[in-house]
C-alpha positions in Angstrom: -6.6 -9.3 8.0 -8.9 -9.9 11.0 -8.4 -7.7 14.1 -5.6 -5.6 12.6 -7.7 -4.1 9.8 -8.4 -1.0 11.8 -4.7 -0.4 12.5 -3.7 -1.0 8.9 -6.4 1.1 7.4 -4.2 4.2 7.1 -1.7 2.2 5.0 -4.4 0.9 2.5 -3.6 1.7 -1.1 -5.4 1.0 -4.3 -3.6 -1.4 -6.7 -4.6 -2.1 -10.2 -4.2 -5.5 -11.9 -3.9 -5.2 -15.7 -6.6 -6.7 -17.9 -5.0 -7.8 -21.1 -5.8 -9.2 -24.5 -3.3 -11.3 -26.6 -2.7 -8.8 -29.3 -0.8 -5.6 -29.9 -2.4 -2.2 -29.5 -1.7 1.2 -31.0 1.7 2.8 -30.7 0.6 4.8 -27.6 -1.3 2.0 -25.9 -0.4 0.6 -22.6 1.0 -2.9 -23.3 3.4 -5.7 -22.6 5.8 -6.2 -25.5 4.6 -5.3 -29.0 5.6 -2.2 -30.8 6.6 0.8 -28.7 6.2 4.4 -29.7 9.5 5.7 -31.1 10.2 9.2 -32.2 10.7 10.2 -35.8 14.3 9.3 -36.8 14.9 7.3 -33.6 16.5 3.9 -33.6 15.2 1.0 -31.5 16.9 1.3 -28.1 20.0 -0.9 -27.7 21.7 -2.6 -24.7 24.6 -0.7 -23.2 26.5 -3.9 -22.9 26.1 -6.0 -26.1 24.8 -3.2 -28.4 21.9 -5.2 -29.6 18.2 -4.2 -29.6 16.4 -4.8 -26.3 12.9 -6.2 -25.7 10.0 -3.8 -24.8 8.8 -5.2 -21.5 6.2 -2.6 -20.6 4.7 0.6 -22.0 2.3 2.6 -19.9 0.2 5.5 -21.2 0.3 7.7 -18.1 -2.5 9.8 -19.4 -4.9 6.8 -19.6 -4.4 5.3 -16.1 -7.3 4.9 -13.7 -8.8 8.2 -12.5 -8.3 7.1 -8.9 -4.6 7.7 -9.3 -5.2 11.4 -10.0 -2.5 11.6 -12.6 0.1 11.2 -9.8 2.6 9.7 -12.2 2.5 12.6 -14.7 2.0 12.5 -18.5 3.4 10.7 -21.5 4.5 7.2 -22.1 6.6 5.3 -19.5 8.6 2.7 -21.3 10.8 -0.1 -20.0 13.3 -1.9 -22.4 15.3 -4.8 -21.1 18.1 -6.9 -22.7 17.4 -10.6 -23.0 20.2 -11.4 -25.4 23.2 -13.7 -24.7 21.4 -16.1 -22.3 21.3 -13.4 -19.6 25.0 -12.5 -19.9 24.1 -8.8 -20.2 21.8 -9.1 -17.2 24.7 -10.5 -15.1 27.4 -8.2 -16.4 25.3 -5.1 -16.0 23.9 -6.2 -12.7 20.4 -5.5 -14.0 18.8 -6.2 -10.7 20.1 -2.8 -9.7 18.3 0.4 -10.9 19.9 2.4 -13.8 21.7 -0.7 -15.2 23.3 -0.4 -18.7 21.2 -3.4 -20.0 17.9 -1.6 -19.3 16.3 1.6 -20.4 13.5 3.3 -18.5 12.2 6.6 -19.7 9.1 8.8 -20.1 8.5 10.1 -23.6 6.0 12.6 -24.8 4.3 11.5 -28.1 2.5 14.8 -28.4 5.9 16.6 -28.8 6.8 15.0 -32.1 5.9 12.5 -34.8 6.2 8.8 -34.4 8.8 7.0 -36.4 7.5 5.6 -39.7 7.2 1.8 -40.2 8.3 0.7 -36.7 9.4 -2.9 -37.0 10.1 -5.4 -34.2 13.8 -6.5 -34.3 14.3 -9.6 -36.5 14.6 -13.1 -34.9 18.3 -12.9 -35.8 18.6 -10.1 -33.3 16.0 -11.1 -30.7 15.2 -14.8 -31.3 12.3 -14.9 -28.9 10.5 -11.6 -28.9 7.7 -11.8 -26.4 4.1 -12.0 -27.7 2.3 -8.7 -27.4 -0.4 -8.1 -24.8 -2.4 -4.9 -24.9 -3.8 -3.6 -21.6 -7.5 -3.0 -22.1 -8.4 -2.1 -18.5 -7.5 -2.2 -14.8 -9.0 -4.3 -12.0 -8.9 -2.3 -8.7 -7.9 -4.1 -5.5 -6.8 -3.1 -2.1 -3.2 -3.5 -1.0 -1.1 -3.2 2.2 2.6 -3.2 2.9 4.5 -6.2 4.3 5.6 -6.4 7.9 9.0 -4.9 7.4 7.7 -1.9 5.6 4.8 -1.5 8.0 7.2 -1.5 10.9 9.4 1.1 9.1 6.4 3.3 8.9 6.0 3.3 12.6 3.1 0.9 13.2 3.2 -1.0 16.5 1.6 -4.4 16.7 1.5 -7.3 19.1 3.4 -10.4 18.2 0.3 -12.3 17.1 -0.7 -9.4 14.9 2.7 -9.3 13.2 2.3 -13.0 12.6 -1.2 -12.4 11.1 0.1 -9.7 8.8 3.0 -12.0 7.7 0.5 -14.7 6.8 -1.7 -12.4 4.8 -1.7 -12.2 1.0 -0.3 -8.7 1.1 1.4 -7.0 -0.7 -0.2 -8.4 -3.8 2.0 -10.4 -6.1 1.9 -10.5 -9.8 1.9 -7.5 -12.3 0.2 -4.5 -10.8 0.0 -0.7 -11.1 0.6 1.3 -7.9 -0.1 -0.3 -4.5 2.7 -1.5 -2.3 5.9 -3.4 -3.6 6.0 -7.1 -3.0 9.6 -7.0 -1.8 11.6 -10.3 -2.0 14.7 -9.5 0.0 14.0 -6.2 1.8 12.9 -2.6 1.2 14.7 -1.4 -1.9 13.4 1.9 -3.1 16.1 3.6 -5.1 17.1 7.2 -4.5 16.6 9.7 -7.3 20.0 10.7 -8.7 18.9 14.3 -9.0 17.3 15.1 -5.6 18.4 12.0 -3.6 14.9 11.4 -2.4 13.4 7.9 -2.2 11.5 7.0 -5.4 8.0 5.5 -5.4 6.4 2.5 -7.0 4.7 2.9 -10.3 4.5 -0.7 -11.6 5.4 -4.1 -10.4 6.7 -6.6 -13.0 6.6 -10.2 -11.6 8.2 -13.3 -13.1 6.1 -15.3 -15.5 3.0 -13.2 -15.2 2.2 -11.2 -18.4 5.7 -11.6 -19.7 7.3 -15.0 -20.3 10.4 -14.1 -18.3 11.9 -15.0 -15.0 14.1 -12.6 -13.0 16.7 -14.8 -11.4 15.1 -17.4 -9.2 11.4 -16.4 -9.5 12.2 -12.8 -8.7 10.0 -9.7 -8.7 10.8 -6.3 -10.2 9.6 -2.8 -9.7 9.4 0.3 -11.9 9.9 3.3 -9.7 9.7 7.1 -10.2 10.8 10.2 -8.5 7.8 12.3 -7.4 9.8 15.5 -7.7 11.3 14.6 -11.1 8.7 12.4 -12.9 11.1 12.0 -15.8 13.4 10.0 -13.6 12.3 6.3 -13.7 14.1 3.1 -12.8 13.7 -0.6 -12.6 15.3 -3.1 -10.2 14.5 -6.6 -9.1 15.4 -9.2 -6.5 15.0 -13.0 -6.3 14.9 -15.7 -3.7 
């Protein structure tokens, strides 16, 4: 970013791009789609609007993330389920672009606390006609990331007009699916507040349209899984589009 690198250095964060293979992994693997870890006797999560099974979008094994993150997101499996039934009717009715929508389920489960369900089966095509192909995450490619001008300004950085223009023309924040880093906001800064402590939640994972999942959020939107740093069991997903 040219002559503003020095001023932006304190906002530099590590972001990690998932490296994937087109196959499913084990039940506790980090993955897109595929079979999630479910507890013994647990049914596949269903949508709070239509009552049908939801797609597994993302599962992250928090104990196997890059060491550079220093276990900041806690332990267990972070799972995101999202309803794709009814030609996005549930998405609209539940306003799934807002965190804590009824057509989504975000949670952290602890596989060490109990046994996995036996013979976990992906819902049949009659329930989910186009269940996404599985992609197991086999590694993480580390990159540097910086906030966008709006977020940078909110953090108190002062720049000259030409420097703001340079920042706006940069490739930051990074788009696409990524772990940590800075959110690539579409319409504005939209960190949700934790319903327990009311503090702003932090980015865990960015889920972009048509990257590792064959899904588009609205008009080429971008979504974000966030977590409360005080209550790591509180996780949410929201998205915005153009």
